[in-house]
N, C-alpha and C positions, 0 to 999 in steps of 0.2 A: 504494501497500498503505500503511493510517494504522490508527493504535492505534486500539483500540471501547472507547466508556462504554458501560455497558447498563444498563438499567431495572432493580430485582427488584421484584418483584408478592410481597405478604403475603395470602395467602387462610390459612386457618383449619386447614385439612389440612398446611402448610407444613412444613420442619423448619428450628429452632433452631437450627443444628450443621454441615446436609450443605452449604448453600450458600458459610458462612461458611467453613470448612474450607478447604473451594476453593477460592475465592478468598485463603488467608490469613489470615481477620479471626479477633477473638476469639469464643470460645465460649461459653455461647449467646448468641443472640442475643436483644434483649429478649421481641422479635415470630416469628413462625411465617415463614421464609422460604421461599414455595412455588416461583417460576419465573423466569430467569434470560432477558427477552426479547432474542436478539441478532436484527436487524432492520430495519425500516423501516416496523413496521404503524402505523396512523396513532392507532394508542389510546397507544403507549408506545413512540415512537423509538426507534433508539441515537445516540448522536453517537459524529462522527469526533474524534480528541484531537489535537492538532497537536502539533508540538516544542515548542511556547513552553508549553503547557500548553493555550490555547482548545479551546473546542469546539464542532463544528458538525452540526446532527442533520443525520442519515442522510437522513429523508426529505424536507430542503428542498436538502440536496445535489444528490437524485435529480429534482428538479424543477425545478433549476436549469440538471442537462448530465445528460439521462439518456442518451446516443447516447454518453458518454463512461464514465460509470461503469458502465452496464447492456449496450454494446454494439448495433448497431442493428439486429440480429435480435432481440434480446429487447425491446428500444421498441415495436419492430411488434408481436409476440406477445404482451406484455403488457403495452402502452399505457402505457407510460413507470413502469413498479411494480416492485420487487424480487419474487419472483411466489414465495417460500420466505420462511417465520420460523424461526430457528434457536431452544430455548431448552435449558434447563438447566431439569429438572425434580425435584423431590424432595418424597415425599409420603410424611412420618407416619401420613396417615389417609385412608381410601378417598377418592376424587373422586367423585362422582355419576357415576349410568347413565347413557351417551350413547351419541350418535349424529350423525352430521353429514350436510348433506343432497349429494345429485351438482350438477352446476354447474348442469343444468336445473331441477332442485329450489330451490336457492340464486335464480338467478334472478326466479324466478316468484313465492318466498317476499316476495324481499326488494321486490320493484315493488309486490305486494298490500299491507304492511304497509306501505310509503311512501303508496299509494294513498288507504291508513285513516288515515293522518295520528300515526301509534304515532310517539310521537319515538324518536331510535335510542337514547336510555339510561331508557326503559323497562323497568324488571323485568322487564315481560310479552313482550314485543317476542322472538320467536325469530328474527328474522333482522338480524345489525348491519351485513353488504355481503350482494353480491351473487354472494361467488366458491362453489368446495366447499370442504372444507379436509381431502383425503386426508392424516392422517400416520405417521409411524413414531417408533418410542423403542427407543432401543437402552440398554442396559444397563450404569452405570457401578459399581455393585453388585445383590444378588442383587436380583429384582423380581420384583414378584407381580403380576398383571392378571387378568380375565374378561377375556375379546374371544372372540365370533360365538356361534352355536349348537349344543351339544353334537350328535350324533348322536341323532336321539329316543330310539332302543330304548333306546341307554346310560342316559336321563333317564327313561323310565319304571319302569327297573331302582332307581334311586334314588327316586326318585319313591316305587317300592312298598314300597321298604325301609325308606322313613319312618316305614309305616302310621298315617296321619293319614287317620284317616275322611272327615273333612272336606274330605281332598285328592278320593276315592276316584272321584268323577263325573268330577273335572280331570284325572286319572290317565287312567281309559278313553277320553277327549275325545281324547288326546297317543295313547295304545294303539292303537284304531280306524284315526286318519290318522295316522301317524308322517312325517309329510312336511312340508312349509311351509305348508300350511294347517293341518296340526293345530295348530304352532308357535305359528301367528299367533291361531289360534283359542286357545288356553291364554293366553298371554301378553296379549293383548285381554282377558278372563276376568278377568283379575288384578290389570290396573293399571287399570282401573274398578271395581273392588269396593268398596263402601260402607265407609268409614273403621270403621263399626261392625265388618262384619263381618272386613277386615283387623285390628281389635286382640284380636280370639280366636283368628282365624287363626294370626299368627305368630305369638304365643307357643306353639299347638299346636307349630307346627312347628320351633321354639326347642326344646321338649322333644325332642321326635323325633328330634334332632339328637341330642341329651345320646344318648339311649337309645340309640340306630344305634354311636356311638362306642365304648358300653359291649360292643356285643355283638363276639364274637368268634366266633360261629358261622355267620355271614352273611358273602362274598365281598367282599358290598357295603362293609361297614365299612373295610375296611383298600384298598380301588378308590377311595370317594371321598370320604375319609380329608380330605386338604386341601378340598372340595365344602362339607363338611359342616362344618368349622372354619370357612369362610370365612363360610357364612350364618349362624351363631352369633355372630361376630364384629359384622358386620353389624345384626344383631337386634338388639347391643345399643348400639349407638350411633344403630340410626334405628328405634326400637320401631314397630309399625303400618306398615313402610313395605311398599307390593307390589314395590319393587326389591327385600328380601330373598328374596321366593319368584321372583324371573325371576334372582337369580343363580342359579338351582338348573338353568337351563336351560344356563349358557352355559359354555365350556371356561373351567377353571382352569389358568392358566399360571403356570411360574414360568420366567423368565429366568437364566440363569448373565451375569457379566460378557461384554459382548463378542456376546452374542445378542441380537435385536431384533424388536419386531413389527410388521407395516405392516399398517394399519387405512384399509380401502376404506370410500367413501363408503356408508352403510348398514348398517354391521357395528358391532351391538352391542357397549358395553365398558365399563368400568370399571378404572380404576390404584388399587392397590390400596395399596400399598407400594415404598417403596424410591429408588432414585435415577437419573436415566437423560438423556442428551440426545438432544432431541425434536425433531423437523422437520417442519414441514408447509405445505403451501398455506400465503398470505399472506391469512387469514380469522381471524374469533373466531364464527361460526357455530356453535351447540351445541345439540342437540335432548336436554332431560333427563328419564330415566324414572323417576325414583328418586333415593333416598338423598343426598339432598340438601332444605334449606328453601327452596331457588330455585324459582322458574318453571316446572313442567312442563306442556309442553302433549301429552300425548296424543296428539289427535285424528292433531297433527301429526307427532311424533314415528313412530308407528305408518304412518302413508302414507310414509314414508320410510325405514324399515327393511328388512333384507333379511333376510328370515329363511330361507334357504339357510343346513343345517347344514352342517357340515365340521369338521376337525380345528384348532386354532388356528392361526391367519398369522403365522407364524415364516416372517421375512425369510429369503432364499437368499442368500446372498455370492458374491462372484466376485474372486480374492485374482491382481494381480500385483505380485512380488516384498513388498513387508511395505506395499501399499496396499492395503486392503479394501476392498467398495464394495460394497454395500447394497441391493440389487436391488426398485422400486419400478414401479407401473405410473403413478403419478402422473408429468404433465412438466413438472408445476412444479418438484420436489425430486430430489435424489438427495445418498444420506448415504455419505461412504466416511470412511477413519479407518485414520490409520498408524500403526504401533508399533514403537518401538525398544528393544531386551534392554538388560537393564546392562552387558552385556560388550562388546568390545571390539572396535571391527568392523573392517573393511578399508581403512578412507577415503575409498571411492569411494563408485559408484551400488549398492545393493542392487536384489539380482534373483531372490534364491531363492523362487518361491512360498510364499504362505500362510506363512511366517516372520516376524517380527521383525531390523527391519535391529539391526546391532549400532554402537555406538553409535559419531560419526564418519560415518557411513555416509548418504549424501547420497539421500531422494526425491523424486523428481519428482512433483510436486501438478496438481490438474486443471488445464486453460488454457482459457483462455478463457470469456467471459461470468463475470456477478459470482459474486463465494466470500467468503464468513465462514469463518475459518478458527477455532478454539476451541482452547486445549493445556486438556488436562486429568489430564496428567503428567509429572514434568521439567520441563526445558526447553529450548526448540527458535527455530533461530535459522532465520525464511526470508527468501529472497532470490529480486527479479526479476530477469529478465532487465537490466531497465536498470540494475542494477547498488544500486540500494537494496534494503536489508536490514533485520529488524526481527527483534530476541530476544524470544519472551513463552514466560512461567512459567505457573506451572500456577493455572487458573482466568481467564486473559488471552485475549484475541481481536482478530484482524487484521478487513481490509474489504480486501478483492481487488476493485479495476476491473476492468472486462474490456480495458482496455488494459496490465495485468497481465502479461505473456505469459512464457514460461521460467519460471515459478515452481519453485522448489526449496526442501526442509526438513533441517535436519540437526540430531541432538541434539546441546547443549550441554551437557545433567545428564541421563544415562538411568538407569533405564530413562523411558522417554516417551513420549507418545500424545496426535495429533493428530488433531479432526475434521474436516472438511471440511464444505460445505453448498455446492452449488451447483445449477444448474435441473436439469431431467431432461433434457436433451439432450448431455451431458459424458461425454466420457471422458478418459481420460491423454489429455493431447497433441495431442487435437482441437484 
């Protein structure tokens, strides 16, 4: 069990306050801070911190002794690599419209670009590694996103209510074929339009969105208010961008703190604003579809997208006392949350299903395999069966080896909250 020192990624869409406040640093920061990376990604690994303040790269430690750090089963399954990457994400502005490839698509795409001799740092490259990138984000604040294709019939009602003449033929295309093929045809049409056409069409949609918000005689004005406002905001930031049109096809999601969405391979999505804990397979493969000045590989995006419509992919949870597990289909990761209320507890083991523990109550963590522990509220003491214990406060984190068994946590300042990242094979006491 060791403290972690984690890199901060600075992107233009990040926040000048959220991550600094989480870590107890002065605000505002000089530059936007978008993500904290907790893990062993080659692009920006965490460091283990010794008792005397020395720092060792987690990725180097994994390479040196994978069996101790990961456990034998993980070494075999993940070829000695940590299978997940934990992040804190803070978005003051929308991220790009994007999707991620499946495992097979990632292997094939990476091999294809390697064979073509495209450097890994080439901005035109789509595949940075040979892994897929399913991901989950759990809201720490109210969190806004676009995620997955809305039911086509509902989208047709929205687009018709906008009453944009230049969209009529596009709307009827989906109305005649309100299914996967219709959505594919419509999105393919929109993101391949000539820029001259988009420069005319996107402002027309903007004006239509304003008109619809001002109308109170049609139900779509109230029903799709968030979707329309989002399209307006995106059009202001990205004039003439096909992603503005694409946003009108997607589920608009507002997560309350503690809620999460799970993005499987092929799901088109965009995070709009908010702070969350994000957990994903340890990959950096992103295929963008708009709302960005970065490279957009339209043919490859269309090839990997899953056009199956449905409701927003809200993650289901299960609870064992004050320990909440966020379900995912990814074997690379699973996310857990531990909560202590500000009220005094019994000083024993917390067991009331779905309820926060009281201050002083002990909660058992998922055991075996590699784990990363992040404190997002209060102060918590984490103890292993070996007798070693460490106390972490809000914004601090720990690395747990596969050999750290019998791990328990107890709040020393409540309310308190921990998130724990594990591989997708673990349960409490497994």
